[in-house]
LOLUMKE-73196 format. One record per residue (C-alpha): residue number from 1; residue in three letters; x, y, z. Coordinates in pm, 1 decimal. Layout:
<nodes>
+------+------+----------+----------+----------+
| tise | gudo |        x |        y |        z |
+------+------+----------+----------+----------+
|  NUM |  ala |        X |        Y |        Z |
...
+------+------+----------+----------+----------+
</nodes>
This chain:
<nodes>
+------+------+----------+----------+----------+
| tise | gudo |        x |        y |        z |
+------+------+----------+----------+----------+
|    1 |  unk |  -1553.1 |  -1705.9 |  -1670.9 |
|    2 |  unk |  -1465.0 |  -1703.5 |  -1304.2 |
|    3 |  unk |  -1086.9 |  -1715.2 |  -1267.7 |
|    4 |  unk |   -871.2 |  -1728.2 |   -955.0 |
|    5 |  unk |   -508.3 |  -1621.6 |   -980.7 |
|    6 |  unk |   -273.0 |  -1754.0 |   -713.6 |
|    7 |  unk |      9.0 |  -1506.5 |   -667.5 |
|    8 |  unk |   -207.3 |  -1220.7 |   -784.1 |
|    9 |  unk |     41.3 |   -938.7 |   -729.1 |
|   10 |  unk |    304.6 |  -1077.6 |   -963.5 |
|   11 |  unk |    391.5 |   -884.0 |  -1276.4 |
|   12 |  unk |    228.7 |  -1133.9 |  -1512.7 |
|   13 |  unk |    -66.1 |  -1181.4 |  -1276.8 |
|   14 |  unk |   -149.7 |   -810.5 |  -1267.9 |
|   15 |  unk |   -140.4 |   -792.5 |  -1646.6 |
|   16 |  unk |   -354.6 |  -1106.3 |  -1671.6 |
|   17 |  unk |   -618.7 |   -985.4 |  -1427.4 |
|   18 |  unk |   -643.0 |   -655.1 |  -1614.1 |
|   19 |  unk |   -704.1 |   -835.1 |  -1945.6 |
|   20 |  unk |   -959.9 |  -1073.8 |  -1798.3 |
|   21 |  unk |  -1150.5 |   -808.4 |  -1605.1 |
|   22 |  unk |  -1159.3 |   -578.0 |  -1907.9 |
|   23 |  unk |  -1347.8 |   -836.7 |  -2109.0 |
|   24 |  unk |  -1597.0 |   -906.4 |  -1830.2 |
|   25 |  unk |  -1454.3 |  -1208.8 |  -1651.3 |
|   26 |  unk |  -1471.0 |  -1229.3 |  -1273.2 |
|   27 |  unk |  -1120.5 |  -1243.5 |  -1126.4 |
|   28 |  unk |  -1011.9 |  -1313.3 |   -770.1 |
|   29 |  unk |   -643.1 |  -1269.3 |   -695.9 |
|   30 |  unk |   -485.3 |  -1445.5 |   -399.3 |
|   31 |  unk |   -218.6 |  -1229.5 |   -236.5 |
|   32 |  unk |     -7.9 |  -1267.6 |     76.8 |
|   33 |  unk |     44.9 |   -900.4 |    158.6 |
|   34 |  unk |   -268.4 |   -694.4 |    240.4 |
|   35 |  unk |    -77.7 |   -387.9 |    126.1 |
|   36 |  unk |   -101.5 |   -513.4 |   -232.2 |
|   37 |  unk |   -481.8 |   -513.4 |   -235.7 |
|   38 |  unk |   -507.0 |   -170.1 |   -395.4 |
|   39 |  unk |   -286.3 |   -268.1 |   -688.5 |
|   40 |  unk |   -505.2 |   -571.8 |   -746.2 |
|   41 |  unk |   -826.9 |   -370.0 |   -730.7 |
|   42 |  unk |   -684.7 |   -126.3 |   -984.4 |
|   43 |  unk |   -678.1 |   -409.6 |  -1240.4 |
|   44 |  unk |  -1045.5 |   -489.0 |  -1186.2 |
|   45 |  unk |   -980.1 |   -802.1 |   -980.0 |
|   46 |  unk |  -1088.4 |   -876.0 |   -625.7 |
|   47 |  unk |   -806.4 |   -930.0 |   -375.1 |
|   48 |  unk |   -813.6 |  -1228.8 |   -139.2 |
|   49 |  unk |   -552.7 |  -1228.3 |    137.7 |
|   50 |  unk |   -419.4 |  -1579.8 |    197.3 |
|   51 |  unk |    -64.4 |  -1694.3 |    266.4 |
|   52 |  unk |     -4.0 |  -1999.1 |     47.0 |
|   53 |  unk |    300.0 |  -2092.0 |    255.1 |
|   54 |  unk |     97.6 |  -2140.4 |    572.4 |
|   55 |  unk |   -265.5 |  -2202.1 |    467.8 |
|   56 |  unk |   -423.3 |  -2545.2 |    450.0 |
|   57 |  unk |   -601.8 |  -2691.3 |    146.4 |
|   58 |  unk |   -944.7 |  -2640.2 |    301.3 |
|   59 |  unk |   -889.0 |  -2267.7 |    349.8 |
|   60 |  unk |   -760.4 |  -2226.5 |     -4.1 |
|   61 |  unk |  -1043.3 |  -2440.3 |   -144.4 |
|   62 |  unk |  -1294.0 |  -2198.5 |      8.1 |
|   63 |  unk |  -1144.0 |  -1921.9 |   -206.3 |
|   64 |  unk |  -1155.3 |  -2137.2 |   -520.5 |
|   65 |  unk |  -1514.4 |  -2258.2 |   -494.9 |
|   66 |  unk |  -1712.7 |  -2172.9 |   -807.4 |
|   67 |  unk |  -1408.7 |  -2095.8 |  -1022.0 |
|   68 |  unk |  -1380.1 |  -2224.6 |  -1378.1 |
|   69 |  unk |  -1001.6 |  -2227.3 |  -1361.9 |
|   70 |  unk |   -707.0 |  -2142.0 |  -1141.3 |
|   71 |  unk |   -393.3 |  -1978.5 |  -1275.7 |
|   72 |  unk |    -93.5 |  -2051.1 |  -1055.0 |
|   73 |  unk |    131.8 |  -1747.8 |  -1094.2 |
|   74 |  unk |    295.4 |  -1746.0 |   -750.7 |
|   75 |  unk |    670.3 |  -1753.4 |   -703.5 |
|   76 |  unk |    922.5 |  -1680.4 |   -433.6 |
|   77 |  unk |   1067.4 |  -1407.3 |   -653.9 |
|   78 |  unk |   1412.1 |  -1251.2 |   -691.8 |
|   79 |  unk |   1623.8 |  -1235.8 |   -380.5 |
|   80 |  unk |   1461.7 |  -1535.6 |   -213.1 |
|   81 |  unk |   1676.1 |  -1828.8 |   -104.4 |
|   82 |  unk |   1661.2 |  -2195.2 |   -195.3 |
|   83 |  unk |   1425.4 |  -2278.6 |     92.0 |
|   84 |  unk |   1151.2 |  -2047.1 |    -34.6 |
|   85 |  unk |   1187.1 |  -2179.2 |   -388.3 |
|   86 |  unk |   1065.3 |  -2506.5 |   -239.9 |
|   87 |  unk |    792.7 |  -2367.3 |    -15.4 |
|   88 |  unk |    644.8 |  -2136.1 |   -281.2 |
|   89 |  unk |    735.2 |  -2256.2 |   -630.2 |
|   90 |  unk |    671.2 |  -2620.1 |   -537.3 |
|   91 |  unk |    480.1 |  -2628.3 |   -208.3 |
|   92 |  unk |    228.4 |  -2354.9 |   -285.8 |
|   93 |  unk |    161.7 |  -2508.8 |   -627.1 |
|   94 |  unk |     89.6 |  -2848.8 |   -472.2 |
|   95 |  unk |   -132.9 |  -2685.1 |   -210.0 |
|   96 |  unk |   -327.2 |  -2490.2 |   -472.7 |
|   97 |  unk |   -374.8 |  -2800.1 |   -687.5 |
|   98 |  unk |   -498.7 |  -2993.0 |   -381.0 |
|   99 |  unk |   -741.5 |  -2711.6 |   -307.4 |
|  100 |  unk |   -859.6 |  -2697.7 |   -668.8 |
|  101 |  unk |   -941.9 |  -3067.3 |   -660.6 |
|  102 |  unk |  -1123.4 |  -3026.8 |   -330.2 |
|  103 |  unk |  -1324.9 |  -2732.8 |   -465.1 |
|  104 |  unk |  -1410.3 |  -2909.6 |   -791.1 |
|  105 |  unk |  -1234.8 |  -2654.9 |  -1010.9 |
|  106 |  unk |  -1189.7 |  -2810.4 |  -1356.3 |
|  107 |  unk |   -903.9 |  -2605.0 |  -1502.4 |
|  108 |  unk |   -553.2 |  -2538.5 |  -1375.0 |
|  109 |  unk |   -293.2 |  -2335.6 |  -1565.7 |
|  110 |  unk |     52.3 |  -2335.4 |  -1413.8 |
|  111 |  unk |    311.3 |  -2073.0 |  -1505.3 |
|  112 |  unk |    636.5 |  -2264.6 |  -1487.6 |
|  113 |  unk |    983.3 |  -2202.0 |  -1632.5 |
|  114 |  unk |   1190.2 |  -2323.0 |  -1923.9 |
|  115 |  unk |   1428.4 |  -2592.9 |  -1807.0 |
|  116 |  unk |   1208.5 |  -2695.6 |  -1513.1 |
|  117 |  unk |   1333.7 |  -3021.2 |  -1365.4 |
|  118 |  unk |   1668.3 |  -3000.9 |  -1546.8 |
|  119 |  unk |   2011.1 |  -2932.7 |  -1402.9 |
|  120 |  unk |   2121.5 |  -2576.5 |  -1473.1 |
|  121 |  unk |   2430.5 |  -2487.8 |  -1664.8 |
|  122 |  unk |   2762.8 |  -2425.1 |  -1489.1 |
|  123 |  unk |   2783.8 |  -2119.4 |  -1270.4 |
|  124 |  unk |   2411.4 |  -2063.0 |  -1217.7 |
|  125 |  unk |   2432.2 |  -2131.9 |   -844.6 |
|  126 |  unk |   2238.1 |  -2331.1 |   -588.8 |
|  127 |  unk |   1938.7 |  -2096.8 |   -576.4 |
|  128 |  unk |   1876.6 |  -2130.8 |   -951.1 |
|  129 |  unk |   1918.1 |  -2506.8 |   -921.5 |
|  130 |  unk |   1664.6 |  -2509.1 |   -637.7 |
|  131 |  unk |   1427.6 |  -2299.2 |   -848.5 |
|  132 |  unk |   1438.6 |  -2536.1 |  -1146.7 |
|  133 |  unk |   1403.2 |  -2836.6 |   -916.3 |
|  134 |  unk |   1100.3 |  -2682.8 |   -741.8 |
|  135 |  unk |    934.4 |  -2595.3 |  -1073.2 |
|  136 |  unk |   1000.0 |  -2944.8 |  -1206.4 |
|  137 |  unk |    855.9 |  -3112.2 |   -898.0 |
|  138 |  unk |    549.0 |  -2887.2 |   -915.7 |
|  139 |  unk |    500.3 |  -2988.9 |  -1279.5 |
|  140 |  unk |    539.1 |  -3356.6 |  -1192.3 |
|  141 |  unk |    279.0 |  -3326.9 |   -917.9 |
|  142 |  unk |     32.4 |  -3163.9 |  -1154.6 |
|  143 |  unk |     82.4 |  -3425.9 |  -1424.8 |
|  144 |  unk |    -22.0 |  -3699.0 |  -1179.6 |
|  145 |  unk |   -361.1 |  -3539.5 |  -1116.6 |
|  146 |  unk |   -640.4 |  -3698.2 |  -1318.4 |
|  147 |  unk |   -907.5 |  -3473.6 |  -1166.4 |
|  148 |  unk |   -762.9 |  -3151.9 |  -1309.5 |
|  149 |  unk |   -754.6 |  -3034.5 |  -1669.4 |
|  150 |  unk |   -404.2 |  -2898.8 |  -1627.1 |
|  151 |  unk |   -185.2 |  -2699.1 |  -1859.8 |
|  152 |  unk |    178.7 |  -2605.2 |  -1798.3 |
|  153 |  unk |    316.1 |  -2290.9 |  -1963.4 |
|  154 |  unk |    692.7 |  -2230.1 |  -1965.1 |
|  155 |  unk |    780.4 |  -1875.2 |  -2073.7 |
|  156 |  unk |   1130.0 |  -1781.3 |  -2182.1 |
|  157 |  unk |   1327.5 |  -1491.3 |  -2035.9 |
|  158 |  unk |   1072.5 |  -1227.0 |  -1940.8 |
|  159 |  unk |   1091.7 |   -863.7 |  -2050.8 |
|  160 |  unk |    885.3 |   -551.1 |  -1991.3 |
|  161 |  unk |    896.9 |   -453.5 |  -2358.6 |
|  162 |  unk |    565.9 |   -359.2 |  -2525.4 |
|  163 |  unk |    349.0 |   -652.0 |  -2635.0 |
|  164 |  unk |    403.6 |   -786.1 |  -2984.7 |
|  165 |  unk |    107.5 |  -1021.1 |  -3019.5 |
|  166 |  unk |    348.0 |  -1261.3 |  -3192.9 |
|  167 |  unk |    480.2 |  -1580.3 |  -3036.2 |
|  168 |  unk |    619.5 |  -1925.9 |  -3073.1 |
|  169 |  unk |    408.4 |  -2164.5 |  -2862.7 |
|  170 |  unk |    481.1 |  -2537.0 |  -2878.5 |
|  171 |  unk |    587.0 |  -2840.0 |  -2680.5 |
|  172 |  unk |    950.1 |  -2818.9 |  -2564.4 |
|  173 |  unk |   1215.0 |  -2775.0 |  -2669.3 |
|  174 |  unk |   1183.9 |  -2464.8 |  -2886.1 |
|  175 |  unk |   1513.1 |  -2298.9 |  -2794.9 |
|  176 |  unk |   1582.3 |  -2008.1 |  -2562.7 |
|  177 |  unk |   1495.2 |  -1643.3 |  -2612.2 |
|  178 |  unk |   1271.7 |  -1373.8 |  -2466.8 |
|  179 |  unk |    900.8 |  -1310.2 |  -2432.0 |
|  180 |  unk |    724.1 |  -1001.3 |  -2302.8 |
|  181 |  unk |    516.3 |  -1027.0 |  -1986.6 |
|  182 |  unk |    225.8 |   -869.7 |  -2173.4 |
|  183 |  unk |    240.9 |  -1142.2 |  -2437.0 |
|  184 |  unk |    252.7 |  -1412.0 |  -2168.7 |
|  185 |  unk |    -63.8 |  -1270.1 |  -2014.0 |
|  186 |  unk |   -238.1 |  -1255.2 |  -2352.8 |
|  187 |  unk |   -141.5 |  -1615.6 |  -2426.9 |
|  188 |  unk |   -286.7 |  -1729.0 |  -2093.8 |
|  189 |  unk |   -616.0 |  -1556.2 |  -2175.3 |
|  190 |  unk |   -627.6 |  -1737.3 |  -2511.0 |
|  191 |  unk |   -541.3 |  -2070.4 |  -2349.3 |
|  192 |  unk |   -810.4 |  -2029.5 |  -2084.0 |
|  193 |  unk |  -1060.4 |  -1999.4 |  -2368.8 |
|  194 |  unk |   -916.5 |  -2302.2 |  -2552.6 |
|  195 |  unk |  -1045.0 |  -2560.8 |  -2308.0 |
|  196 |  unk |   -955.4 |  -2846.2 |  -2544.3 |
|  197 |  unk |   -585.6 |  -2758.4 |  -2509.2 |
|  198 |  unk |   -507.3 |  -2928.9 |  -2180.4 |
|  199 |  unk |   -270.8 |  -3185.5 |  -2026.9 |
|  200 |  unk |     18.6 |  -3041.2 |  -2222.8 |
|  201 |  unk |    347.1 |  -2869.0 |  -2145.6 |
|  202 |  unk |    413.5 |  -2568.8 |  -2369.1 |
|  203 |  unk |    717.1 |  -2345.9 |  -2413.2 |
|  204 |  unk |    655.4 |  -1982.4 |  -2501.5 |
|  205 |  unk |    877.1 |  -1723.8 |  -2673.0 |
|  206 |  unk |    815.4 |  -1421.8 |  -2887.0 |
|  207 |  unk |    810.4 |  -1536.7 |  -3246.4 |
|  208 |  unk |    643.1 |  -1502.9 |  -3584.8 |
|  209 |  unk |    288.8 |  -1628.0 |  -3516.5 |
|  210 |  unk |    -16.0 |  -1434.2 |  -3398.1 |
|  211 |  unk |   -126.6 |  -1550.8 |  -3053.9 |
|  212 |  unk |   -471.5 |  -1654.5 |  -3178.8 |
|  213 |  unk |   -318.2 |  -1864.1 |  -3457.1 |
|  214 |  unk |    -56.8 |  -2020.3 |  -3228.0 |
|  215 |  unk |   -327.9 |  -2135.1 |  -2985.7 |
|  216 |  unk |   -559.2 |  -2249.0 |  -3266.5 |
|  217 |  unk |   -280.6 |  -2469.8 |  -3402.3 |
|  218 |  unk |   -278.4 |  -2660.0 |  -3072.3 |
|  219 |  unk |   -649.4 |  -2736.2 |  -3070.9 |
|  220 |  unk |   -732.3 |  -3095.2 |  -3170.3 |
|  221 |  unk |  -1021.9 |  -3003.3 |  -3399.0 |
|  222 |  unk |   -834.8 |  -2724.5 |  -3571.7 |
|  223 |  unk |   -466.1 |  -2800.0 |  -3562.2 |
|  224 |  unk |   -427.9 |  -3171.2 |  -3509.5 |
|  225 |  unk |   -289.5 |  -3118.1 |  -3160.7 |
|  226 |  unk |   -245.8 |  -3419.8 |  -2937.6 |
|  227 |  unk |   -261.3 |  -3457.3 |  -2561.7 |
|  228 |  unk |     76.6 |  -3435.2 |  -2390.6 |
+------+------+----------+----------+----------+
</nodes>
């Protein structure tokens, strides 16, 4: 497959591009900082420098042309304020989805967050509230798009522990716990292959089920899954 990763220098994105490139897929990773190009190349992906906070949909569409799917993995990241939660976690997602439609890309996998669109618990602060609001609005925008075969993945609290290959993957809610970044990347690879698992919102945690089996259980022909 030809895959484009938006936010290609993120921790999940780098793991994902390494997995995809290792099995022979063509991966382009959109990055904002040219200084990150070497890290991207080390994974086997091709870096594309494009600032998703300032680019227009036509420019981004040029980078997406010919792709089978886009994985939106961009985020404002730790230490950013409420304003950038909106411009990146929401605005860049909307821009990338617009560009995907313009370029005729069929698939769109969005890495979101558990609790997106909900009010946070007491004491989490305005930046966390802005983050969940931005993620929720990005999800809502994607769900309105008939031209894209979208899929929303909401990982739990991310860790850098070694991969387990074992997950819980289902429509929310499934509770709150952790999931390794390596397992998130492996799940995305499996979901990219499962093209009949689309237009659904899925929570992801480490759990008792092999990744292949968890994805197979979602497929309509194999597991009785239904569109979300």
